[in-house]
N, C-alpha and C positions, 0 to 999 in steps of 0.2 A: 504494500500500500504506500502511496505517496501522499505527502501533505505539504502544501506550499511549494511544490516542485522538487521536494527531496524525499528520499526513501526513509520511511519510519522504521525504527527498530521495534522489536517485539516487547522489550522491557522498558517501561517509561516511568518517570518520576510522577508523584501525585500532581505536581504543578503542570507537567506536560499534558496529563490526562484531563486535569481540570480546565485547561485552556480549550481543549477539543470538545469537552462536554458542556462548557459554559457554566460550570459550578465552581465552588470554592475547593481548595485543597483539602480542607477538613471534611467536606462532603464526600470527596473521593475516598478518603481514608475510612470514613464511616460506612460507605458502600462496600468497601473491601471487607471490613469487619462483619458487616451484616450478611454478605454473600459468601463469607469464608474464603475469600481470595487472599492468599498470602502476600505479604510485602517483604521481600528479601533485599537487604542492603539498600533500602530506600527506593526500590524499583518494583513495579507491578507488571505482571504478565498481561499485556493488553488483550490478547486473544482470550485468555481465561476470564478476564473481567467482562468482556463483551458477551461471551457465552453464558456467563452467570446472569448477567442483566437480561439477556434474551429469555432465558428460562423462567425468570421471575416476572416477566412482563413489566419491567421497570419503565415508567413513563419518562421519556427523554424530555429535557427542558427545551423550550423554543430556541434557545441560544446554542444548541448542539450543532457542531459543524455538519454541513450537508454530506460530506464523505462518510461520517459515522452514521448518519440517518439512513443511508443506503444499506449499511450493514445490518440494520434492524428491520428493514423492509421485507 
């Protein structure tokens, strides 16, 4: 997947994910705890988080980047 013309890594910081979802860093960490998505060395497995949010039918905020919205469609 690319974002802003650059290839994204699979393990992202809460700040990177919060920018893409349009929520705060604390909300990302809370979501990870709620969905049992581990945070290792300050990084979150993006694909695992997306899969967990899909399974839980988590409502995406209106500010979520369009590229992520397509992953949930």
